[in-house]
DOZA-343761 format. One line per 3 residues: number of its first residue (from 1); their letters; for each residue x, y, z of N, C-alpha, C, CB. Coordinates in Angstrom, 2 decimals, decimal comma, always signed. Glycine has a CB too. Example, Ala and Ser with C-alpha at 12.3 -4.5 7.8 and 13.67 -1.06 7.14 Angstrom:
<ketis>
1 = AS = +13,19/-5,69/+7,80/+12,30/-4,50/+7,80/+13,20/-3,30/+7,80/+11,31/-4,47/+9,05 | +12,85/-2,25/+7,08/+13,67/-1,06/+7,14/+12,90/+0,03/+7,87/+14,08/-0,60/+5,72
</ketis>
This chain:
<ketis>
1 = XXX = -24,16/-18,17/+9,16/-24,09/-18,36/+7,72/-22,24/-17,38/+7,69/-25,87/-17,44/+6,67 | -21,97/-18,45/+7,13/-20,01/-17,95/+7,31/-19,63/-16,62/+5,70/-18,49/-20,27/+6,88 | -19,48/-15,05/+5,90/-19,07/-15,29/+4,75/-18,06/-15,00/+3,76/-19,71/-15,13/+4,42
4 = XXX = -17,71/-15,97/+4,14/-16,36/-16,59/+3,32/-16,52/-16,04/+1,97/-16,25/-18,38/+3,21 | -15,48/-15,33/+0,54/-16,36/-15,96/-0,68/-16,37/-17,25/-0,66/-15,93/-15,64/-2,05 | -16,19/-18,32/-0,26/-16,01/-19,19/-0,90/-17,03/-19,73/+0,06/-14,67/-19,68/-1,22
7 = XXX = -17,61/-19,73/+0,77/-18,68/-19,91/+0,98/-19,94/-19,13/+0,60/-18,56/-20,03/+1,92 | -20,01/-17,90/+0,19/-21,27/-17,54/-0,79/-21,19/-17,83/-1,71/-21,67/-16,46/-1,05 | -19,96/-18,28/-2,48/-20,36/-18,41/-3,60/-20,40/-20,03/-3,80/-19,53/-17,59/-4,50
10 = XXX = -20,78/-21,46/-2,72/-21,40/-22,22/-3,04/-22,35/-22,86/-2,89/-21,06/-22,53/-3,11 | -22,67/-21,58/-1,90/-24,00/-21,34/-1,66/-24,93/-20,47/-2,69/-24,00/-20,74/-0,42 | -24,50/-20,06/-2,91/-25,27/-19,65/-4,36/-25,28/-20,25/-6,03/-24,79/-18,35/-4,55
13 = XXX = -24,37/-21,13/-5,72/-24,40/-22,58/-6,93/-25,44/-23,24/-6,32/-22,89/-23,79/-7,08 | -25,38/-23,41/-4,96/-26,20/-24,52/-4,33/-27,98/-24,25/-4,89/-25,98/-24,38/-2,39 | -27,95/-22,93/-5,09/-28,98/-21,76/-5,28/-29,36/-22,45/-6,16/-28,68/-20,24/-5,60
16 = XXX = -28,27/-22,11/-7,34/-28,63/-22,31/-9,26/-29,39/-23,60/-9,31/-26,98/-22,58/-10,51 | -28,47/-24,96/-9,08/-27,99/-25,10/-9,30/-29,65/-26,33/-9,21/-26,66/-24,71/-8,99 | -30,58/-26,07/-7,88/-31,79/-26,93/-7,37/-32,57/-25,84/-8,61/-32,34/-26,90/-5,25
19 = XXX = -32,40/-24,55/-8,52/-33,37/-23,85/-9,81/-33,32/-24,82/-10,81/-32,83/-22,33/-10,53 | -32,21/-24,74/-11,51/-32,12/-25,33/-12,94/-32,28/-27,04/-13,12/-30,62/-24,89/-13,52 | -31,92/-27,57/-11,52/-32,46/-29,27/-12,14/-34,40/-29,15/-11,87/-31,49/-31,09/-10,66
22 = XXX = -34,72/-28,20/-11,09/-36,25/-28,23/-11,21/-36,48/-28,02/-12,04/-37,01/-27,65/-10,64 | -36,40/-26,82/-13,29/-36,02/-26,20/-14,68/-36,09/-27,99/-15,35/-34,07/-25,09/-14,75 | -35,09/-28,26/-15,49/-35,15/-29,64/-16,13/-36,21/-30,50/-15,22/-33,56/-30,39/-16,17
25 = XXX = -36,70/-30,93/-14,39/-37,32/-31,62/-13,99/-39,21/-31,01/-14,57/-36,75/-31,69/-12,46 | -39,05/-29,76/-14,72/-40,64/-29,72/-15,40/-40,37/-29,52/-16,93/-41,75/-28,28/-14,76 | -39,06/-29,52/-17,80/-39,68/-29,80/-18,78/-38,93/-30,83/-19,46/-39,97/-28,72/-19,46
28 = XXX = -38,35/-31,65/-19,02/-37,90/-33,28/-19,32/-38,25/-34,04/-18,13/-36,21/-33,55/-19,60 | -39,35/-34,56/-17,79/-39,86/-35,67/-16,40/-39,06/-36,41/-16,40/-41,18/-36,56/-16,33 | -38,86/-37,14/-17,96/-38,60/-38,92/-16,78/-36,83/-38,83/-17,70/-40,30/-41,35/-17,46
31 = XXX = -36,54/-39,64/-17,19/-35,42/-39,99/-16,69/-34,69/-39,37/-15,26/-34,72/-39,80/-17,74 | -35,51/-38,14/-14,60/-34,20/-37,40/-13,65/-35,34/-37,97/-12,16/-33,80/-34,91/-13,96 | -36,10/-38,62/-11,96/-36,69/-38,96/-10,90/-35,56/-39,80/-9,89/-37,96/-39,75/-11,37
34 = XXX = -34,85/-39,02/-9,27/-34,49/-39,14/-7,94/-34,23/-38,33/-6,47/-33,70/-39,52/-8,16 | -33,07/-38,28/-5,87/-32,86/-38,15/-4,69/-32,90/-36,48/-4,92/-31,56/-38,98/-4,10 | -32,58/-36,23/-5,51/-32,26/-34,72/-5,63/-33,49/-33,78/-5,64/-31,47/-34,46/-6,96
37 = XXX = -34,74/-34,30/-6,55/-35,84/-33,21/-7,07/-36,63/-32,44/-5,72/-37,12/-34,10/-8,10 | -36,49/-31,21/-5,77/-36,77/-29,83/-4,95/-37,43/-29,11/-5,18/-36,05/-29,09/-4,78 | -38,54/-28,88/-5,20/-39,55/-28,31/-6,17/-39,50/-26,56/-5,87/-41,23/-29,07/-5,84
40 = XXX = -40,25/-26,43/-6,82/-39,60/-24,97/-7,61/-40,82/-23,79/-7,15/-39,51/-25,17/-9,80 | -39,94/-23,34/-6,85/-40,19/-21,39/-5,90/-40,74/-20,86/-6,80/-38,74/-20,12/-5,43 | -41,00/-19,64/-6,15/-41,37/-18,69/-6,22/-42,53/-18,61/-7,63/-40,18/-17,92/-6,12
43 = XXX = -43,08/-16,79/-8,20/-44,05/-16,93/-9,10/-43,76/-16,66/-10,06/-44,98/-16,47/-8,97 | -44,45/-17,46/-11,02/-44,40/-17,46/-12,20/-45,05/-16,60/-12,96/-44,62/-18,40/-12,48 | -44,44/-15,07/-13,49/-44,14/-13,74/-13,83/-44,40/-13,63/-15,70/-42,40/-13,42/-13,23
46 = XXX = -43,89/-15,21/-16,14/-44,12/-14,12/-16,78/-42,48/-14,31/-17,88/-44,38/-12,64/-15,52 | -42,59/-14,21/-19,37/-41,51/-14,94/-19,78/-39,91/-14,02/-20,13/-42,13/-15,69/-21,06 | -39,07/-14,10/-19,36/-37,63/-13,51/-18,51/-37,24/-13,41/-18,00/-37,15/-12,99/-18,26
49 = XXX = -38,33/-13,02/-16,72/-38,76/-12,76/-15,76/-37,99/-13,63/-15,01/-40,03/-12,77/-15,71 | -37,29/-12,81/-13,27/-36,68/-14,14/-12,13/-37,39/-15,44/-11,65/-36,44/-13,56/-10,74 | -38,94/-14,98/-11,64/-39,50/-16,32/-11,83/-39,83/-17,44/-12,85/-40,31/-16,18/-11,50
52 = XXX = -39,60/-16,95/-13,58/-40,05/-17,86/-14,48/-38,82/-18,67/-15,86/-41,28/-16,92/-15,10 | -37,80/-19,36/-15,19/-36,62/-19,36/-15,38/-36,70/-21,18/-16,99/-35,71/-19,49/-13,36 | -37,76/-20,93/-17,34/-37,99/-22,28/-18,19/-38,17/-21,74/-19,62/-39,41/-23,23/-17,68
55 = XXX = -38,42/-20,62/-19,51/-38,68/-20,19/-21,16/-37,51/-20,57/-21,99/-38,88/-18,49/-21,41 | -37,89/-20,31/-22,94/-36,58/-21,23/-24,15/-35,94/-22,23/-23,87/-35,34/-20,54/-24,57 | -36,38/-23,29/-22,67/-35,42/-24,04/-22,32/-35,87/-25,77/-23,83/-35,63/-24,29/-20,14
58 = XXX = -35,26/-26,11/-23,83/-34,46/-27,60/-24,90/-35,11/-28,46/-23,96/-32,30/-27,95/-25,04 | -35,94/-29,64/-25,10/-36,38/-30,75/-24,98/-35,03/-32,05/-25,21/-37,60/-30,72/-25,99 | -35,05/-32,74/-24,02/-33,62/-33,65/-24,57/-34,09/-35,20/-25,03/-32,29/-33,86/-23,08
61 = XXX = -33,60/-35,36/-25,79/-33,59/-36,73/-25,49/-34,19/-37,68/-24,49/-32,63/-36,87/-25,37 | -33,88/-39,11/-24,72/-34,10/-39,87/-23,30/-32,49/-40,15/-23,18/-35,27/-41,51/-23,30 | -31,80/-40,27/-23,84/-30,38/-40,30/-23,61/-29,36/-39,36/-23,05/-30,00/-40,48/-24,58
64 = XXX = -30,41/-38,57/-23,67/-29,46/-36,82/-23,22/-29,54/-36,54/-22,04/-30,02/-35,31/-23,82 | -31,43/-37,19/-21,22/-31,76/-37,05/-20,21/-31,22/-37,65/-19,26/-32,67/-37,14/-20,23 | -30,55/-38,56/-19,73/-29,71/-39,83/-18,29/-28,94/-39,86/-18,89/-30,12/-41,47/-17,70
67 = XXX = -27,68/-39,38/-19,17/-25,97/-38,08/-19,22/-26,45/-37,38/-18,36/-25,42/-36,87/-20,77 | -26,92/-36,41/-18,23/-26,86/-35,40/-17,97/-27,38/-35,72/-16,48/-27,48/-34,52/-18,94 | -28,46/-36,18/-15,76/-28,94/-36,85/-14,65/-27,71/-37,48/-13,77/-29,94/-37,92/-15,13
70 = XXX = -27,05/-38,38/-14,50/-26,15/-39,42/-14,39/-25,09/-38,75/-13,58/-25,69/-40,02/-15,76 | -24,94/-37,31/-14,81/-23,41/-36,21/-14,33/-23,74/-35,09/-12,69/-23,10/-34,63/-16,15 | -25,29/-35,11/-13,17/-25,81/-34,66/-11,96/-25,04/-34,88/-11,04/-26,92/-35,12/-11,64
73 = XXX = -25,98/-36,32/-10,47/-25,37/-37,13/-9,04/-24,14/-37,03/-9,06/-25,61/-38,66/-8,83 | -23,36/-38,01/-9,95/-22,13/-37,90/-9,55/-21,48/-36,32/-8,76/-21,45/-38,28/-10,86 | -21,93/-35,26/-9,36/-20,76/-34,50/-8,30/-21,31/-34,06/-7,18/-20,04/-33,21/-8,85
76 = XXX = -23,12/-34,13/-7,35/-23,52/-34,31/-5,67/-23,67/-34,62/-5,13/-23,91/-34,22/-5,06 | -23,25/-36,42/-5,39/-22,51/-37,81/-4,63/-21,35/-36,84/-3,90/-21,70/-39,32/-5,95 | -20,32/-36,27/-5,24/-18,97/-36,35/-4,36/-18,86/-35,03/-3,74/-17,57/-36,67/-5,24
79 = XXX = -19,93/-33,61/-3,64/-20,17/-32,87/-2,88/-20,24/-33,23/-1,76/-20,91/-32,38/-3,13 | -21,55/-33,92/-1,78/-22,28/-34,97/-0,53/-21,24/-35,58/+0,76/-22,90/-36,55/-1,41 | -20,59/-35,98/-0,25/-19,95/-36,35/+0,86/-18,52/-35,57/+1,00/-19,83/-37,87/+0,82
82 = XXX = -18,09/-35,22/+0,90/-17,18/-33,76/+1,06/-17,49/-33,67/+2,02/-17,30/-32,44/+0,30 | -19,43/-32,53/+2,18/-19,21/-32,17/+3,16/-19,76/-32,99/+4,39/-19,52/-31,06/+3,05 | -20,45/-34,32/+4,04/-20,48/-35,20/+4,87/-19,20/-35,46/+6,06/-20,70/-36,20/+4,04
85 = XXX = -18,18/-35,58/+5,66/-17,15/-35,58/+5,95/-16,08/-34,50/+7,11/-16,97/-35,65/+4,84 | -16,92/-33,42/+6,48/-16,28/-32,09/+6,85/-17,18/-31,98/+8,49/-16,67/-30,58/+5,43 | -17,91/-32,31/+8,30/-19,75/-32,53/+9,52/-19,76/-34,23/+10,25/-21,92/-32,52/+8,00
88 = XXX = -18,48/-34,46/+10,47/-18,29/-35,73/+11,55/-19,18/-35,79/+12,46/-17,05/-35,76/+12,35 | -19,43/-35,04/+13,30/-20,36/-34,28/+14,16/-21,86/-35,36/+13,97/-20,53/-32,41/+13,50 | -22,28/-33,46/+13,30/-23,49/-33,63/+13,20/-24,17/-33,79/+11,51/-23,96/-32,49/+14,02
91 = XXX = -23,02/-34,27/+10,74/-23,33/-34,33/+9,11/-24,85/-33,97/+8,17/-23,06/-35,83/+8,82 | -25,11/-34,35/+7,74/-26,41/-33,40/+6,52/-27,26/-33,97/+6,87/-26,48/-33,42/+4,74 | -28,18/-32,41/+6,97/-29,66/-33,12/+7,47/-30,51/-34,26/+6,79/-30,64/-32,07/+7,48
94 = XXX = -31,51/-34,90/+6,89/-31,93/-35,60/+6,24/-33,14/-35,05/+5,07/-32,19/-36,46/+7,13 | -32,79/-35,64/+4,53/-34,13/-34,52/+2,46/-33,34/-34,79/+1,31/-34,24/-31,89/+2,21 | -33,37/-34,73/+0,41/-33,19/-34,47/-0,59/-31,24/-33,53/-0,59/-34,68/-33,71/-0,96
97 = XXX = -31,14/-34,15/-1,39/-29,15/-33,78/-1,45/-29,25/-32,30/-1,55/-27,99/-34,49/-3,17 | -29,67/-31,82/-2,62/-29,57/-30,23/-2,27/-29,80/-29,59/-1,38/-30,07/-29,57/-2,80 | -31,11/-30,01/-0,85/-31,90/-28,68/+0,27/-30,75/-29,06/+1,19/-33,93/-28,90/+1,12
100 = XXX = -30,16/-29,99/+1,97/-28,92/-30,67/+3,11/-28,37/-29,20/+2,49/-27,78/-32,67/+2,81 | -27,65/-29,78/+1,31/-26,03/-29,04/+0,92/-26,79/-27,72/+1,24/-25,13/-29,21/-1,06 | -27,67/-26,96/+0,67/-27,65/-25,95/+0,72/-27,69/-25,49/+2,43/-28,61/-25,62/-0,20
103 = XXX = -28,05/-26,10/+2,88/-28,15/-26,23/+4,53/-26,71/-25,64/+5,02/-28,38/-28,04/+5,14 | -26,13/-26,62/+5,04/-24,71/-26,93/+6,02/-23,80/-25,75/+4,77/-23,94/-29,28/+6,10 | -23,17/-25,81/+3,84/-22,16/-25,45/+3,03/-22,40/-24,21/+3,98/-22,24/-25,48/+1,29
106 = XXX = -22,73/-23,14/+4,51/-22,06/-22,07/+5,75/-21,50/-22,37/+6,42/-22,61/-21,45/+6,55 | -21,60/-23,67/+7,04/-20,82/-24,26/+7,94/-19,31/-24,52/+8,20/-21,24/-25,13/+7,91 | -19,30/-24,65/+6,50/-18,07/-25,62/+6,14/-16,94/-24,51/+6,42/-18,05/-26,34/+4,34
109 = XXX = -15,76/-25,06/+6,68/-14,33/-24,08/+6,35/-14,59/-24,12/+4,92/-12,56/-24,73/+6,82 | -13,81/-22,77/+4,62/-13,78/-22,69/+3,48/-13,31/-23,16/+2,30/-13,65/-22,08/+3,50 | -12,28/-24,20/+2,54/-11,14/-24,63/+1,34/-12,68/-25,38/+1,44/-9,11/-25,47/+1,50
112 = XXX = -13,35/-26,53/+2,29/-14,27/-27,41/+1,91/-15,30/-26,51/+0,41/-15,21/-27,83/+3,51 | -15,67/-25,69/+1,50/-16,91/-25,21/+0,85/-16,35/-24,86/-1,10/-17,51/-23,51/+1,94 | -15,06/-24,11/-1,17/-15,11/-23,82/-2,65/-14,47/-25,84/-3,18/-13,64/-21,99/-3,14
115 = XXX = -14,49/-26,50/-2,77/-14,83/-28,16/-3,63/-15,88/-28,20/-3,89/-14,68/-29,55/-2,96 | -16,88/-28,44/-2,33/-18,56/-29,05/-2,88/-18,50/-27,20/-3,72/-20,45/-29,55/-0,95 | -18,30/-26,50/-3,77/-18,91/-25,26/-4,79/-18,17/-25,80/-6,06/-18,43/-23,38/-4,35
118 = XXX = -17,21/-26,55/-6,45/-17,57/-27,16/-7,96/-17,65/-27,93/-7,85/-17,02/-27,18/-9,02 | -18,38/-29,02/-7,63/-18,99/-29,96/-8,25/-19,93/-29,26/-8,06/-18,98/-31,28/-7,93 | -20,84/-28,62/-7,13/-22,05/-28,08/-7,95/-22,12/-27,24/-8,42/-22,96/-27,93/-7,58
121 = XXX = -20,84/-26,82/-9,24/-20,65/-25,39/-9,92/-20,74/-26,58/-11,52/-18,70/-24,14/-9,39 | -20,37/-27,57/-11,88/-19,80/-28,22/-12,86/-21,21/-28,85/-13,08/-18,44/-29,11/-12,56 | -22,08/-29,37/-12,64/-24,01/-29,90/-13,01/-24,23/-29,21/-12,67/-25,02/-31,01/-12,54
124 = XXX = -24,25/-27,53/-12,14/-24,69/-26,23/-12,76/-25,04/-26,07/-13,89/-23,94/-25,41/-12,73 | -23,76/-26,47/-14,48/-23,31/-25,56/-15,71/-23,93/-26,20/-17,02/-21,55/-25,49/-15,86 | -23,90/-28,18/-16,32/-23,74/-29,36/-17,49/-25,62/-28,81/-17,51/-23,03/-31,62/-16,90
127 = XXX = -26,51/-28,50/-16,52/-28,20/-29,12/-16,49/-27,90/-27,62/-17,52/-29,67/-29,28/-14,53 | -27,30/-26,59/-17,38/-27,65/-25,30/-18,13/-27,59/-25,04/-19,32/-27,11/-24,44/-17,81 | -26,22/-25,84/-19,46/-26,26/-25,47/-21,46/-26,48/-26,50/-21,63/-24,93/-24,94/-22,57
130 = XXX = -27,02/-27,43/-21,33/-28,44/-28,76/-22,03/-29,65/-28,08/-22,27/-29,06/-30,18/-20,79 | -29,94/-27,16/-21,61/-31,63/-26,70/-21,43/-31,68/-24,94/-22,20/-32,16/-26,63/-19,19 | -30,12/-24,91/-22,42/-29,96/-23,75/-23,10/-30,87/-22,63/-21,95/-30,60/-23,95/-24,81
133 = XXX = -30,58/-23,12/-20,42/-30,87/-22,11/-19,57/-29,41/-21,29/-19,52/-31,44/-22,70/-18,12 | -29,62/-20,00/-18,87/-29,24/-18,94/-18,42/-29,10/-18,89/-17,38/-29,72/-18,17/-18,66 | -27,84/-17,82/-17,37/-27,26/-17,59/-15,66/-28,66/-17,14/-14,66/-25,85/-15,98/-15,56
136 = XXX = -28,04/-17,39/-13,19/-28,88/-16,56/-12,40/-28,37/-15,59/-12,40/-29,19/-16,86/-11,24 | -28,09/-14,17/-13,52/-28,16/-13,03/-13,28/-28,54/-12,15/-12,96/-28,08/-12,82/-13,53 | -28,78/-11,34/-12,19/-29,83/-9,90/-12,79/-28,87/-8,48/-12,83/-31,41/-9,49/-11,43
139 = XXX = -29,07/-7,77/-13,44/-27,87/-6,27/-13,61/-28,70/-5,84/-12,66/-27,60/-5,07/-15,24 | -27,76/-5,31/-11,20/-28,12/-4,35/-10,12/-29,29/-2,73/-11,04/-26,16/-3,75/-9,33 | -30,50/-2,52/-10,83/-31,40/-1,38/-11,13/-30,05/-0,03/-10,48/-33,30/-1,56/-10,05
142 = XXX = -29,93/+0,73/-11,86/-29,05/+1,67/-11,61/-27,37/+1,73/-12,11/-29,17/+1,67/-10,31 | -27,02/+0,16/-12,37/-26,33/+0,30/-13,28/-25,14/+0,25/-12,75/-26,59/+1,25/-13,97 | -24,43/+0,07/-10,86/-23,83/+0,93/-10,54/-22,21/+0,78/-10,57/-24,39/+1,18/-9,47
145 = XXX = -20,99/+1,07/-10,06/-19,78/+0,56/-10,00/-18,91/-0,74/-9,41/-19,42/+1,36/-9,61 | -18,53/-1,18/-9,65/-18,03/-2,38/-9,03/-16,61/-1,27/-8,14/-17,49/-3,92/-10,47 | -17,24/-1,30/-6,75/-16,20/-0,46/-5,74/-14,42/-1,21/-5,96/-16,90/-0,73/-3,72
148 = XXX = -14,27/-2,16/-6,72/-13,07/-2,47/-6,93/-12,70/-2,55/-8,23/-12,82/-3,47/-6,37 | -12,71/-3,10/-9,34/-12,20/-2,44/-10,71/-13,19/-1,87/-11,52/-11,51/-3,41/-11,61 | -14,17/-1,32/-10,86/-15,26/-0,09/-11,16/-15,52/-0,29/-12,52/-14,73/+1,54/-10,93
151 = XXX = -16,43/-0,88/-12,90/-16,76/-1,53/-14,52/-18,00/-1,58/-13,30/-15,78/-3,28/-15,65 | -18,87/-1,15/-14,41/-20,52/-1,51/-14,48/-21,31/-2,77/-14,82/-21,04/-0,73/-15,38 | -20,47/-4,41/-14,21/-21,33/-5,25/-14,53/-21,80/-6,12/-13,14/-20,72/-6,03/-15,67
154 = XXX = -22,07/-5,38/-12,05/-22,43/-5,65/-10,61/-23,90/-6,38/-11,22/-22,55/-4,05/-9,39 | -24,11/-7,88/-10,38/-25,13/-8,78/-10,85/-25,48/-9,57/-9,33/-24,51/-9,85/-12,21 | -27,20/-9,79/-8,97/-27,32/-10,22/-8,80/-27,84/-11,93/-8,85/-27,29/-9,49/-8,68
157 = XXX = -27,50/-12,45/-7,66/-27,33/-14,21/-8,56/-29,08/-14,48/-7,68/-25,25/-15,88/-7,72 | -29,72/-14,38/-8,81/-31,17/-14,80/-8,32/-31,84/-15,86/-7,31/-31,70/-15,13/-9,31 | -31,11/-17,46/-7,99/-31,63/-18,60/-7,39/-32,50/-18,42/-6,27/-30,66/-19,38/-7,02
160 = XXX = -32,28/-18,00/-5,04/-32,40/-18,33/-3,97/-33,87/-17,47/-3,68/-31,09/-18,08/-3,17 | -35,07/-18,04/-3,35/-35,91/-17,36/-2,90/-36,20/-16,36/-1,51/-36,51/-18,12/-3,03 | -34,86/-16,57/-1,67/-35,03/-15,55/-0,03/-34,20/-14,32/-1,11/-33,76/-16,33/+2,11
163 = XXX = -35,02/-13,60/-1,57/-34,61/-12,33/-2,07/-33,72/-11,35/-1,52/-35,57/-11,74/-2,23 | -33,87/-11,24/-0,57/-33,14/-10,69/+0,93/-31,72/-11,55/+1,15/-34,31/-11,06/+2,48 | -31,31/-12,90/+0,84/-30,36/-13,11/+0,79/-29,49/-13,90/-0,73/-30,46/-13,63/+1,91
166 = XXX = -30,26/-13,13/-2,14/-29,31/-12,56/-3,04/-27,14/-12,17/-2,89/-30,20/-11,22/-3,13 | -27,13/-13,32/-3,08/-25,73/-11,95/-3,14/-25,17/-11,29/-4,35/-24,30/-12,49/-2,61 | -24,47/-10,18/-4,51/-24,02/-9,96/-5,44/-22,41/-9,79/-5,92/-24,66/-9,17/-5,54
169 = XXX = -22,15/-10,41/-7,49/-20,89/-10,34/-8,05/-20,78/-9,47/-8,78/-20,50/-11,27/-8,61 | -19,40/-9,25/-9,72/-19,28/-8,43/-10,22/-19,02/-9,67/-12,16/-18,06/-7,36/-9,24 | -20,10/-9,13/-12,81/-19,33/-9,78/-13,89/-18,43/-9,63/-14,84/-19,83/-10,09/-14,39
172 = XXX = -17,45/-8,53/-14,40/-16,22/-8,40/-14,91/-15,37/-9,57/-14,62/-15,65/-7,23/-14,46 | -15,78/-10,11/-13,91/-14,69/-11,49/-13,37/-13,47/-11,22/-12,43/-13,88/-12,21/-14,74 | -14,00/-9,77/-11,64/-12,23/-9,42/-11,04/-12,09/-10,31/-9,48/-11,93/-7,19/-10,60
175 = XXX = -11,08/-10,32/-9,06/-10,68/-11,10/-8,36/-9,96/-10,16/-6,84/-9,76/-11,99/-9,34 | -10,49/-10,62/-5,82/-10,05/-10,06/-4,85/-8,52/-9,72/-4,58/-10,54/-10,71/-4,04 | -7,55/-9,13/-4,24/-6,09/-8,63/-3,41/-5,74/-9,17/-2,78/-5,90/-7,68/-2,72
178 = XXX = -7,22/-9,04/-1,89/-6,36/-9,44/-0,15/-7,13/-8,22/+0,46/-4,07/-9,24/+0,08 | -6,03/-7,94/+1,37/-6,40/-6,94/+2,62/-6,53/-5,49/+1,89/-5,08/-6,91/+3,95 | -5,84/-5,49/+1,35/-5,58/-3,33/+0,63/-6,83/-3,55/-0,36/-3,41/-2,66/-0,80
181 = XXX = -7,81/-4,64/-1,08/-8,22/-4,51/-1,84/-9,25/-3,48/-1,48/-8,37/-5,54/-2,29 | -9,79/-3,01/-2,14/-11,17/-1,54/-2,17/-11,91/-2,26/-2,51/-11,26/-0,05/-3,22 | -12,14/-3,64/-2,26/-13,84/-4,30/-3,22/-14,67/-4,79/-1,51/-13,43/-6,58/-4,86
184 = XXX = -14,50/-4,03/-0,61/-15,31/-3,47/+0,74/-16,13/-5,33/+1,04/-16,90/-1,65/+0,19 | -15,83/-6,51/+0,40/-16,11/-7,64/+0,98/-15,97/-7,59/+2,08/-15,59/-8,54/+0,62 | -16,58/-8,66/+3,42/-16,90/-8,50/+3,98/-16,24/-9,60/+4,98/-17,89/-8,21/+3,63
187 = XXX = -15,11/-10,27/+4,20/-13,83/-11,11/+4,30/-12,80/-11,47/+2,88/-14,39/-12,53/+4,89 | -11,91/-10,37/+3,31/-10,56/-9,99/+1,94/-9,99/-11,51/+1,45/-8,78/-8,88/+2,76 | -10,06/-12,00/+0,99/-9,68/-12,98/+0,53/-8,54/-12,98/-1,05/-10,99/-13,58/+0,46
190 = XXX = -7,06/-13,21/-1,02/-6,86/-12,76/-2,14/-7,66/-13,98/-2,93/-5,30/-12,48/-2,42 | -6,90/-13,95/-4,54/-7,02/-14,58/-5,48/-8,43/-15,31/-4,97/-5,73/-15,35/-5,82 | -9,45/-14,56/-4,85/-10,91/-14,94/-4,66/-11,55/-14,21/-6,09/-11,63/-14,27/-3,01
193 = XXX = -12,98/-14,71/-6,71/-13,87/-14,05/-6,73/-14,32/-13,44/-5,73/-14,51/-14,53/-7,13 | -14,02/-12,07/-5,78/-15,48/-10,94/-5,68/-17,03/-11,26/-5,34/-15,71/-10,34/-7,09 | -17,61/-11,42/-4,03/-19,19/-11,71/-4,13/-19,48/-11,65/-2,68/-19,69/-13,25/-4,87
196 = XXX = -20,76/-10,63/-2,59/-20,80/-9,78/-1,21/-22,72/-9,37/-1,23/-19,45/-7,99/-1,36 | -22,32/-9,61/+0,03/-23,71/-10,08/+0,43/-25,25/-8,99/-0,04/-23,54/-10,20/+2,22 | -26,38/-9,19/+0,33/-27,84/-8,29/-0,51/-26,86/-7,44/+0,51/-30,14/-8,63/-0,31
199 = XXX = -26,59/-6,94/+2,45/-26,59/-6,11/+3,26/-25,47/-5,15/+2,60/-26,42/-6,69/+4,63 | -24,03/-5,87/+2,00/-23,37/-4,83/+1,10/-24,46/-3,74/+0,32/-22,51/-5,69/-0,07 | -24,95/-4,01/-0,73/-25,63/-3,81/-1,54/-26,33/-2,26/-0,87/-26,44/-5,14/-1,84
202 = XXX = -27,35/-2,85/+0,02/-27,73/-1,95/+1,10/-26,94/-0,70/+1,69/-27,90/-2,74/+2,09 | -25,54/-0,92/+2,31/-25,36/-0,08/+2,85/-24,42/+0,58/+2,28/-25,28/-0,32/+3,85 | -23,25/+0,20/+1,01/-22,33/+0,43/+0,46/-22,75/+1,66/-1,15/-21,75/-1,09/+0,30
205 = XXX = -23,57/+1,08/-0,93/-24,65/+1,11/-2,57/-25,51/+1,44/-2,63/-25,12/+0,15/-3,28 | -25,66/+1,69/-0,97/-27,29/+2,47/-0,99/-28,44/+1,59/-1,51/-27,34/+3,86/-2,09 | -28,63/+0,57/-1,99/-29,68/+0,14/-3,08/-29,80/-1,70/-2,11/-28,80/+0,22/-5,31
208 = XXX = -30,83/-1,31/-2,61/-31,76/-1,91/-1,66/-32,57/-3,46/-3,47/-33,35/+0,01/-0,70 | -31,96/-4,64/-2,95/-32,10/-5,49/-3,93/-33,38/-6,79/-3,57/-30,56/-6,03/-4,17 | -34,13/-6,62/-2,26/-35,16/-7,00/-2,09/-36,43/-6,45/-2,85/-35,16/-6,92/-0,99
211 = XXX = -36,10/-5,42/-3,52/-37,21/-4,90/-4,50/-37,09/-5,03/-5,93/-37,41/-3,55/-4,32 | -37,98/-5,60/-6,57/-38,31/-5,49/-7,53/-38,12/-4,19/-8,84/-39,23/-5,78/-7,10 | -37,17/-4,10/-9,02/-36,66/-3,08/-10,35/-38,27/-2,13/-10,78/-35,98/-4,39/-12,12
214 = XX = -38,09/-1,72/-11,41/-39,15/-0,90/-12,09/-38,53/-1,03/-13,51/-39,36/+0,76/-11,49 | -39,38/-0,79/-14,96/-38,68/-1,09/-16,32/-38,95/+0,94/-15,92/-39,68/-2,40/-18,07
</ketis>
């Protein structure tokens, strides 16, 4: 799995869309039957927790469901085409589109991963806005400072069912300045948003995000 920020961001966005799409299927099942289907993972622990993203979501009209499903399909098809074209020898794994994309984004070149992530982000944003579903962002325990900009807005992206794979982003939206940037990303790339692995959080912030924070 590449630790280039483009690959990490696209992978996190793909998981976010898989989660949002599953919520859409749960709350508005009619009109969303297609090959994007993925199972809902995790434990539903109560309103507002990471495992219960369905709270306070909106019910959509039939027309809105169809329009939203078309938007998701269009963007996912574009992402799938890009990934398949880049992986000419192996192609995508057989199976649902989002699961297949999740499996290969880390193997894409960063430029392709960036474009794949853009399409997935459009679909994810459309679903989450339609359902009034918030982002998959969780404030880190202790509210640590971002090593790049100094703000206390570090967030873990929580859609991946594997907590050890949750990446960390800066909610302030700061960007990497390149090799001289104090961000500490595994791969520093100028003009890319900061995103770190859970391993970075453990080693740099002395923070284990695989353990649920206590209130």
